Structures are given as structure tokens and as C-alpha cells.
Phi, psi and omega in degrees: 000124183279163185301315181298322179293322177297316180297316180298314180295317179297322178294322178295321178296313180298320180296317179296318178297312182295316179295322179294315179296317179298319179294321178296317179297314180298314179297321180294318179296314180294325176296318178298318178298318179298319179296322178295316179299316181295323181289333183267308187253356183086170182280125178227167182299315179300318182291327177294316176299318179300314181296319182292318185280316187256355179248294184295314183299311178296324178296314178296317178295323179295316178299317180297318181293318179295318177296321178297318177297321179295316179296318178299321179296319178296318179296321178296321178298318178297317181294319178295320177296321180298318180296319178299316181294319180295321177296320177294319178298323178298320178291337180257027175063028174085004179232118189235129175264153175304324180297325179296315180291322180298317178295319183294320186257001184059045178256170167283157179294330178297316179294319179296318179295319179297319179296313181295322178298314181294323178293323177294327177287324181287331182226066186293340181284337183249334185242129184226135177288136177232138181236132179251107183292331183284311183270340183083009182283143170246126178212169184234132179260134176254098190299318182291328178290319178299318178296319181297319179294318179298327179267008178059040178264159179280166178295138179238126176286147179276152178293156184284348188292343181292135182226162176287144178233170178300326180300327180298325179295315179297319180294318180299318179297317181291320176298322178299316178295322179298312181295317179299317180294321178296320179292325174296320178299315180296319179297321181292319183292341179275349180279157177274124179203166179294151184300321182293314180296318181298314181298318180296316181293320179299319179297322178296317178298314182296320178298318180295318179296315180296326178295318178297319180294324176294323177298320178298315179299320179294321178294324179298325184278351181287000000 
């Protein structure tokens, strides 16, 4: 995200907040005036119209604007976080483990894994979950960064226009199930059991993981 885009997005958030607060104040004042009129002259049709137009409408609009500003702020945080993660991925040749992000940001590995999972859901065309059954490693590949490194190109920030969609929620949930199942698989393989039982159980885990990954691919294509 470039500096001008950050300023533009930040200005839009501030504008929504200010407009929302102003609308709430205006609606509150008009509502108070309507209550005064009702207490003095009683409830009448003109006062009801006044309350609906200058009280309820501004209050509703103010709440909507403030909520919109809050959502925009959350999206901006995600985008800024994404840029930080992408820069780190560039330094790691386009392949990033949760442990790498945790060390860089002084986070727990759980938080780093959650962040990478959500970013992979938000940008499924560029970020892909990878699982290593032999080493037990979980890492994420950034396809466009890997191509840029192979072509000896410099790091490129993504445009601000990318936004979260409902599909991202479904992908995040499926990725979460995939990672949880993989971690269960790793825990199981460390247990002592007969070779036959272990092999059968491992195959069940792998089948389940592959099914989740296919679901992710299907969601990407929707």
C-alpha cells in the first residue's frame, strides 16, 4: 500500500466518523426538540413528521456512518498488516512460516498462524497454505513474490482496492479446519502405536486434509 493510498483511506475513515458523529448530534438535538413539543402541545402529526425526518433519520444515518468508519478502519489494519507480512515474505524468498512472523513481530506462533491464515483467505489467488507431512512444517507461499524473485524484480506493494469478501470467511474457516486436522495428524504420529494402526489412521487424516484443500480450491474458483 503506497503512502498516497494510506492517506486517502485514512481521510475516508475520518470523514465517515465525523459525518456520523455530526449526524448523531443533529438527530439527538432534534429528538429533544420533538420531546419538548410533545410535552407542551401534545403529540401531533407535524411533530411526528419532524421527529421522523430530523430525529430518527439522522440518528440512523449517524450510526451507519460510524459503523462504516469502524469497518473501514479494520480493513485498513488488515491491509497494513498484509503489507508488513508480504515484505517479510519477500525477505524469506516468498515462503513464510508462522515462526518467522512470530519472531519478527514478537508474537506467539498461534497469533502468527492465525494472521497468515486470514491473509491467505483474504488473498487466495496469491497466498497458499502448504503442509509438509515429513517435517511437520506449516508455511505459506506467496506466488507473485516467488515469481518476482525468480525474475529479479523489486518488491511491489499491492493496490488498496482489494477488500474482504464473504468468500474470504468461508476460505478462512476451511483453512482453519485444514490446519487443525494437520496438527491432530502430527500429534497422532508422535504417539506409540502398532504400524498397521498408525498407517490406517494416518491415511484417514491425510484424506480429510486433502478434502479440505479441495474445498479451498473450489471456493477460490467461485
